[in-house]
N, C-alpha and C positions, 0 to 999 in steps of 0.2 A: 578325813575330808569326805563329804558326801558326794556321790556322783552327780554329774550334770543332769538337769531335768529334761524330760521328754515332753516337748510341747505339743506333740501330735496324739496324745492319749485320748481315747474316747471314754466317756463316762455316762452310765445309765443307771437309773434307779428302778428297782423291782420290788414286788411284794410276792414272796414265795409262799404258796399254800402249804401248811404243815400242821397236823394235829388240830384240825378245825379252827385254826387261826391263820393269820398272814404275818410273815416276818419280813420287815423292810430291810433292803440291802442295796448296796451300791457296787456296781461292777466297773472297774477302771482298767482299760486295756491299752497299754502303749503300742505304738504301731509295729514294733518288732517283737512283740511278746510271743512266746511259745509255751509258757507255763503260767499257772494261776495259783495264788496263795489265798486260802480262805482264812479270815480272821475269826477266831472263836473267843469272843469277849466273855470274861467271867464275871463274878459278882462285883457290883459297884462300877461296872464299865459298860460300854456299848459302842455301836458303830461310829458315834460322834466323839468318842474319847480323843482328846488332844494327843495323848501319848501314842495311841494306836494309829491315829491319822498321820503322825510324824513318821512312824515306822513304815506305814504303807507307802508314803511318798518316797522314802528311800528305796523301797523295793521297786516301785514304778520307775524310778529314775535309772534303775539297773535293768529295765526291760521286762520286769515281772508284772503280770496282771494281778490285781487284787480284788477280792470280793469281801466287803465288810458288811456284816449283817448282825442283827440282834438274835441271840439264841432264845430269848424270851420276849414276849410282848410286855407292854408297860405294867399291866396288872400282875402278870406272872412274876415279874422281876421283884415285886414286893413280897413274894412268898419264899421264905428261906428254904422251905422243903424243896421247892422247884429249883432254886439257885444251886442247891447241892445235890440235885438228882442227876447224877452223871449219866445214867442210862438215857434219860430224857434228852439231855444236851447232846450226847453222842448220836442218838437217833436223828436229831435235827441236823446235825452235821452231815450225817449220811444222806438225808433227803436233799440237802443243798449240794453236796458233792455230785449226787446223781443228776440233779437238775443242771448243774454246770456241764456235766458230761454229755448232756443232750442239747445244749445250746449251740447254734451254728458257729458262734464266735469262739467258743471254748472247747468244743467236742474233741479236738485233736490235741489239746494242751495236757501236759503232765500237771499234777496237782499236789500242792503242799498245804500244810495247816500251821498257822501261827496262833498258839493258845496262850491266854493269860489267866491267872487265878484259877477258878474251877474249869475254865475253858482249856487249860493245859491237860487236865485229866480227861476231859471229854475228847480232846483231839487224839490222845493216845488210844482211847477205847475205839474211836471211829477208825483209826489207822489199823488197829489190831484186827478189826472185823471186816475192813475193806481195803486190804493192801493193794488190790488192783486199781483202786481209785486214788487213795492218798499215798503219796510216794516219799514224803519227808515231813518231819514235824519239828517245830521249834516251840519251846515253852518259855515264856518270860514271867518270872516271879510266879510260876504256876504251882498247881497242886497235882503233879503227876501221880502221887501216891494214891489219889482217889480213883485211879484206873484199876486198882485192886488186882484181881487175878488176870485181867486182860494184859497186864504188863508182860506176862510170860509169852504172849503171842504177838507182840509187836516185832515186826521184821524190817521196818523201814528206818532209815537213818534218823536219829533223834538227837537234838541239841537241847540241853537244859541250861537256862541262864538265870542266875540268882544274884541278888545283891549281897555284898559281904556283911552288911549290918542287918541282915534279915535272918537272924539265927534260927528261928523255929522253922522257917521255910527251907533253909539250907538243909536242916536235918531230914525233913520230909523228902526233899529232892534226892538226897543221898540214899535214902532207903529205896526209893523208886529206881534210881540209877543202878543199884546193885541187882535189881530184879530184871533189868532189860538185857536181852541177849542179842540185840541188833547192833549195827554200827552206832556208836553213841559217844557223846562228849558232854561234859558238864563244865560250865564256865562261871566262876564267881567274879562279879564285877567289883573291883576294889572301891571301897568307900561308899558304896551305894546302899540305899535302903529299899523297902519293898516296891515303891513306885518309881524308882530311879530318877528322882527330881534333881539330884546333884549335878553340877556342871560337867558335861561330857558323858554322863552315865547312860542316858537314853540314846545318845549317838553311838556309843559303843554297842549297846544292845542291837540297834538297827543295822550296824555294819556286820555284826556277828550273824544276825538272821539273814541278811542279804547274801553274804558269802556262802552260808550253809545251803540256802535254796538255790542259788545260782549254780553251785557245784553239783548238788545232788539231783536237782530236777533236770539240768542240762544232760547229765549222764543218762537219765531215764529216756530222754528224747533220742539220744544217740543210739541206745539199745533198741528202741522201737523202730528206728530207721534201718 
C-alpha cells in the first residue's frame, strides 16, 4: 500500500547550467521534507518517465523531496557515447547535488540518489566522489558495474533492485555488489523484467526505495543534529 499523498508539496521547474548547456529539472518539496532524492535517469528515460514519476510520487508521499532532471539534453541523448559516458553523467550529478546544496529550500537537506539504467552507475560514481553530499543510493534495473573502480570507494548505503527475469542485468549487478564495501543490499523482484511493467512490480520497487531513503537519510539528519 502506497502512503497517503502530501497535498502541500511545492513544485518548481529549473534549468541548471552545466557543461555549456542547460539541464531542465523539477524540484518537488513536501511541506515536512528534510531530505531530497535526485533522480538519475539513464538511457531511454528522462525526467518525464512515467515509471520514475510514479516512484517520485511515492517518495514525496513519504515526506521526501525529489529533484527529477535530465542528465543529457535532447541532442546529447541521441549520442550513445554520451549515454554511456559515466564520468560525464556523474559530473553532472555532482553539479546538481552542489546546486541543491546551495538552494535556500534544500541547503539543510540530506541527499540521496535514485539511479536507473546507466544512471545507476553514475549515481555510484557521484556518491563515491562526493560522500559528504550524497548519503544513500538506490539503483533500479541499473548498471552499477559501469562505476568501475569507483565501486571500491563507495561508503554510503546502497540498494540494488533488479527484476528476476532480467538475467544479464542481474549478473552485472551481482558483480558490482561483490565490489561494494559499504552497507549494501540487493533485491531481486520476483517475476519482473527490466522495466518492471508487471502488476505490482513497480510498486514494490517504489516501496523498497522509499524505505531505504527514509531509513538512511533520516539517520543522517539525526547525526547532523
